[in-house]
C-alpha positions in Angstrom: -9.4 -76.1 77.7 -10.9 -73.8 80.2 -7.5 -72.3 80.8 -7.1 -71.4 77.2 -10.5 -69.7 77.1 -9.6 -67.7 80.2 -6.2 -66.8 78.7 -7.9 -65.6 75.5 -10.4 -63.5 77.5 -7.6 -62.0 79.5 -5.7 -61.1 76.3 -8.9 -59.5 74.9 -9.4 -57.5 78.0 -5.8 -56.2 77.9 -6.3 -55.1 74.3 -9.5 -53.3 75.0 -7.9 -51.7 78.0 -5.0 -50.4 76.0 -7.3 -49.1 73.3 -9.3 -47.2 75.9 -6.2 -45.9 77.6 -4.0 -44.9 74.7 -5.5 -42.3 72.2 -3.6 -40.9 69.2 -4.7 -37.5 68.0 -3.6 -36.5 64.5 -1.6 -33.3 63.7 -3.7 -30.0 63.6 -6.4 -31.7 65.6 -7.6 -31.4 69.2 -9.5 -34.0 71.2 -12.2 -33.0 73.7 -12.2 -35.5 76.7 -15.2 -35.9 78.8 -15.5 -37.7 82.2 -18.9 -38.9 83.0 -20.3 -36.5 80.4 -18.4 -33.5 81.6 -15.5 -31.7 80.0 -12.3 -33.0 81.4 -9.4 -31.9 79.1 -8.3 -31.2 75.6 -5.9 -33.7 74.1 -3.1 -32.3 71.9 -1.8 -34.0 68.7 0.2 -37.2 69.4 0.0 -40.0 71.9 -2.2 -39.4 74.9 -3.2 -41.6 78.0 -6.6 -41.4 79.4 -8.4 -43.3 82.2 -10.2 -46.2 80.5 -13.9 -46.6 80.9 -14.0 -43.3 82.7 -12.6 -40.7 80.3 -14.0 -40.5 76.8 -12.8 -38.5 73.7 -16.1 -37.0 72.6 -15.0 -34.7 69.7 -11.9 -34.3 67.6 -11.8 -30.7 66.3 -10.0 -29.7 63.1 -7.8 -26.7 63.8 -6.8 -26.0 60.2 -8.3 -23.1 58.1 -11.4 -24.3 56.4 -13.2 -23.1 53.3 -17.0 -23.3 53.0 -18.9 -22.2 49.9 -22.6 -21.3 50.4 -25.2 -21.6 47.7 -26.6 -18.5 46.0 -29.0 -16.5 48.2 -31.6 -14.0 46.9 -31.0 -10.5 48.0 -33.1 -7.4 47.4 -31.3 -4.2 46.5 -32.3 -0.7 47.4 -33.9 -0.2 43.9 -36.1 -3.3 44.5 -34.2 -5.7 42.3 -33.6 -9.3 43.3 -30.1 -10.5 42.8 -28.5 -13.9 43.6 -25.3 -13.7 45.6 -23.1 -16.7 46.5 -20.2 -16.3 48.9 -17.1 -18.2 50.1 -16.0 -18.1 53.8 -12.5 -18.8 55.0 -12.4 -19.5 58.8 -10.4 -21.3 61.4 -11.2 -22.7 64.9 -9.1 -21.1 67.5 -10.8 -22.4 70.7 -11.9 -26.1 70.4 -13.8 -26.0 73.7 -15.9 -22.9 72.7 -16.5 -24.4 69.2 -17.7 -27.5 70.9 -19.8 -26.2 73.7 -20.8 -22.6 72.7 -22.5 -23.5 69.4 -24.1 -26.8 68.2 -23.1 -26.4 64.5 -20.8 -23.5 63.9 -20.8 -24.0 60.1 -24.5 -23.6 59.8 -24.4 -20.7 62.2 -21.8 -19.0 60.0 -23.9 -19.6 56.8 -27.0 -18.0 58.4 -25.1 -15.1 59.8 -23.5 -14.5 56.4 -26.8 -14.5 54.6 -28.5 -12.1 57.0 -25.4 -9.7 57.0 -25.3 -9.8 53.3 -28.9 -8.8 52.9 -28.4 -6.0 55.4 -25.4 -4.6 53.5 -26.8 -5.1 49.9 -30.2 -3.7 51.0 -28.7 -0.3 51.3 -27.2 -0.3 47.8 -28.6 0.0 44.3 -27.8 -2.4 41.6 -24.9 -0.4 40.2 -23.2 0.0 43.6 -23.8 -3.7 44.3 -22.0 -4.7 41.0 -19.1 -2.3 41.5 -18.6 -2.5 45.3 -17.6 -6.1 45.9 -14.6 -5.1 48.0 -16.6 -3.0 50.4 -19.2 -5.8 50.7 -16.4 -8.3 51.5 -15.0 -6.0 54.1 -18.4 -5.5 55.8 -19.2 -9.2 55.9 -15.8 -10.1 57.4 -16.1 -7.5 60.1 -19.6 -8.6 61.2 -18.8 -12.3 61.0 -15.5 -12.0 62.9 -17.2 -10.1 65.7 -20.1 -12.5 65.9 -18.1 -15.7 65.7 -15.4 -14.7 68.3 -17.3 -16.1 71.2 -17.7 -19.4 69.3 -14.0 -19.8 69.1 -13.9 -19.2 65.4 -11.9 -16.6 63.4 -13.1 -15.5 60.0 -10.0 -14.8 57.9 -11.6 -13.8 54.6 -15.0 -13.5 52.9 -15.3 -13.5 49.1 -18.4 -13.0 46.8 -18.2 -15.6 44.0 -20.9 -14.0 41.9 -23.8 -11.5 41.7 -26.5 -12.6 39.2 -29.1 -9.9 38.4 -32.5 -10.9 36.8 -32.5 -11.9 33.1 -34.3 -8.6 32.1 -31.8 -6.6 33.9 -29.0 -8.6 32.3 -30.5 -7.8 28.9 -30.8 -4.1 29.7 -27.3 -4.1 30.9 -26.0 -5.8 27.8 -27.8 -3.3 25.6 -26.4 -0.4 27.7 -22.9 -1.9 27.5 -23.3 -2.4 23.8 -24.5 1.1 23.3 -21.7 2.4 25.4 -19.2 0.4 23.4 -20.7 1.5 20.1 -20.5 5.1 21.3 -16.8 4.7 22.2 -16.2 2.9 18.9 -17.8 5.8 17.0 -15.8 8.3 19.0 -12.6 6.4 18.3 -13.5 6.1 14.6 -14.3 9.9 14.4 -11.0 10.7 16.2 -9.2 8.4 13.8 -10.8 10.0 10.8 -10.0 13.4 12.1 -6.3 12.5 12.7 -6.3 10.9 9.2 -7.8 14.1 7.7 -5.3 16.3 9.6 -2.3 14.1 8.5 -3.6 14.0 4.9 -4.1 17.8 4.8 -0.6 18.3 6.3 0.8 15.9 3.7 -1.0 17.7 0.9 0.2 21.0 2.3 3.8 19.9 2.4 3.4 18.4 -1.1 2.0 21.6 -2.4 4.8 23.6 -0.8 7.4 21.3 -2.2 5.8 21.4 -5.6 5.6 25.2 -5.6 9.3 25.4 -4.5 10.2 22.9 -7.2 8.2 24.8 -9.8 9.8 28.1 -8.7 13.3 26.6 -8.9 12.4 25.1 -12.3 11.2 28.5 -13.6 14.2 30.2 -12.2 16.6 27.7 -13.8 14.6 27.8 -17.1 14.6 31.6 -17.1 18.4 31.6 -16.4 18.9 29.0 -19.2 16.7 31.1 -21.6 18.7 34.2 -20.6 22.0 32.5 -21.2 20.8 31.0 -24.5 19.5 34.4 -25.6 22.8 36.0 -24.6 24.8 33.3 -26.4 22.5 33.5 -29.4 22.9 37.3 -29.5 26.6 37.0 -29.1 26.7 34.5 -31.9 24.5 36.6 -34.2 26.7 39.6 -33.3 29.8 37.8 -34.1 28.3 36.4 -37.4 27.2 39.9 -38.4 30.6 41.3 -37.5 32.3 38.6 -39.4 30.1 39.1 -42.5 30.4 42.9 -42.2 34.2 42.5 -41.9 34.3 40.2 -44.9 32.2 42.6 -46.9 34.5 45.5 -46.0 37.6 43.3 -46.7 36.1 42.3 -50.1 35.2 46.0 -50.9 32.1 45.1 -52.9 30.6 47.5 -55.4 27.1 48.3 -56.3 26.9 45.6 -58.9 27.4 42.7 -56.4 24.8 44.1 -54.0 22.3 44.4 -56.9 23.0 40.9 -58.0 22.5 39.5 -54.5 19.2 41.4 -54.2 18.0 39.9 -57.5 18.9 36.4 -56.2 16.7 36.9 -53.1 13.6 37.7 -55.2 12.7 34.1 -56.2 12.8 33.1 -52.5 10.2 35.8 -51.8 7.8 34.2 -54.3 8.3 30.6 -52.9 5.4 28.8 -51.2 2.0 27.6 -52.4 0.2 30.3 -50.3 2.0 33.2 -52.1 -0.5 33.9 -54.8 0.2 37.6 -54.9 3.4 39.3 -53.9 4.4 42.9 -54.0 7.5 44.0 -55.9 9.5 46.4 -53.7 10.1 49.9 -54.8 13.9 49.3 -54.6 13.8 46.8 -57.5 14.1 49.6 -60.0 17.2 50.9 -58.4 18.6 47.4 -58.2 18.0 46.8 -61.9 19.5 50.2 -62.7 22.6 49.3 -60.8 22.8 45.9 -62.3 22.3 47.4 -65.8 25.0 49.9 -65.1 27.3 47.2 -64.0 26.7 45.1 -67.1 27.2 48.2 -69.3 30.4 48.8 -67.4 31.5 45.3 -68.0 30.8 45.6 -71.7 32.4 49.0 -72.0 29.1 50.9 -72.3 29.3 54.2 -70.6 26.6 55.0 -68.0 24.4 58.0 -68.3 26.0 60.6 -66.1 25.6 64.3 -65.7 29.2 65.1 -66.8 31.4 63.9 -69.5 32.6 60.4 -69.1 35.6 58.7 -70.6 34.9 55.7 -72.8 36.6 52.5 -72.0 39.0 51.3 -74.6 38.1 47.7 -75.4 41.3 47.3 -77.6 41.6 46.3 -81.2 39.1 43.9 -82.7 41.9 41.7 -84.1 45.1 40.7 -82.3 48.2 42.8 -83.2 50.7 40.3 -84.5 54.3 41.7 -84.8 55.9 41.7 -88.2 58.2 38.9 -88.9 56.5 36.4 -86.7 55.3 33.2 -88.1 52.5 30.9 -87.2 54.9 28.6 -85.3 56.1 31.5 -83.2 52.5 32.5 -82.3 51.8 29.0 -81.2 55.0 28.9 -79.1 54.0 32.2 -77.4 50.6 30.8 -76.6 52.1 27.6 -75.1 54.5 29.7 -73.1 51.6 31.8 -71.7 49.8 28.6 -70.8 52.8 27.2 -69.1 53.3 30.3 -67.0 49.7 30.2 -65.9 50.1 26.5 -64.9 53.4 27.3 -63.1 51.6 30.1 -61.1 48.8 27.7 -60.1 51.3 24.9 -59.2 54.5 26.2 -57.7 56.0 22.7 -57.4 55.6 22.0 -61.0 57.1 25.4 -61.8 60.2 24.6 -59.8 60.4 21.3 -61.6 60.2 23.0 -65.0 62.7 25.6 -63.9 65.3 22.8 -63.1 64.6 21.3 -66.5 65.2 24.6 -68.2 68.5 25.1 -66.5 69.6 21.7 -67.4 68.5 22.2 -71.1 70.1 24.4 -73.7 69.2 28.0 -73.5 68.3 29.8 -76.8 68.1 33.3 -77.8 64.9 34.8 -78.8 64.1 34.4 -82.4 66.2 31.2 -82.5 64.5 27.9 -83.2 63.4 26.1 -80.0 63.5 29.3 -77.9 60.3 30.7 -76.4 58.9 33.8 -78.0 57.7 36.5 -75.7 54.1 37.5 -76.0 53.3 40.6 -78.0 52.8 43.8 -76.1 49.3 45.0 -75.7 48.2 47.7 -78.1 48.1 51.2 -76.8 
């Protein structure tokens, strides 16, 4: 029983001895070994052997890049305005021994140094520069922090300002200013748009007026040409009509009686119309009537009143001169023969037909029964 207890104690001692002797350091870490409270060595990542109960791994330092966000800090600008600025620091431990023994808490030291440096930089700027100069503030902070933390075994890689919050009253004023600026730009853009629209509208109206004027000019030219051609054609037609009428008159050789008769036919047309209450008889009406009367007298055989002697027209005997020896039947035959000759002259085809019938029939001598009797000669 005692042997088992001793064996168990021995086994426990071996396990504790191995745990104190073998130390495993994770990747990107560094172990600080102290011997009797004094720095002995730095253990790299992996499996390491130390002297048990003498050497002790005091700190395990993280060698990776770390990100620390600091809460907003009040900062006074040059124009005495309080703004709240919060920052983000990116740093990395490059010397584990210095980070362990040169500074007690390097993260707190970096925070305080960032706050004091930020107040120093922003204190020399007004609000407008502070809001628009983030890049310069970041560069100034990084330079100061990198120089101050170098002896601590820390390298500051990047400094970023997360936000700059001015007071509420300043925010309201800035919003009003931005709104006024945007309204001004909107009004300018609207005015420019209206100007461009007016210019384009005027140009369009100008082009439209020019095209309309050109179209009206072409239309007037074409209309004038059409009127000219129509007038020319109308004049030519009237000339041809006048020439045709004139030629027909000359070909017909009219006398004074026809012209007087035509003149009298035009007089009722002069009096036509409900508005013609009074109409003036032309002075030539007497001459026309004289000519017409002379014509009618000539037609009746009445001689006109002339200056010299005039031969009377012989109207012929009042009764027809019938030759002696003719009978009533022969007179009728002569009249029928005259009628037949007039019909044959009006219809040549019928005349030829009657001619063939006369040839085929028996021919008779004048004075014989059945033979046509020639018409009597006119009286001298």
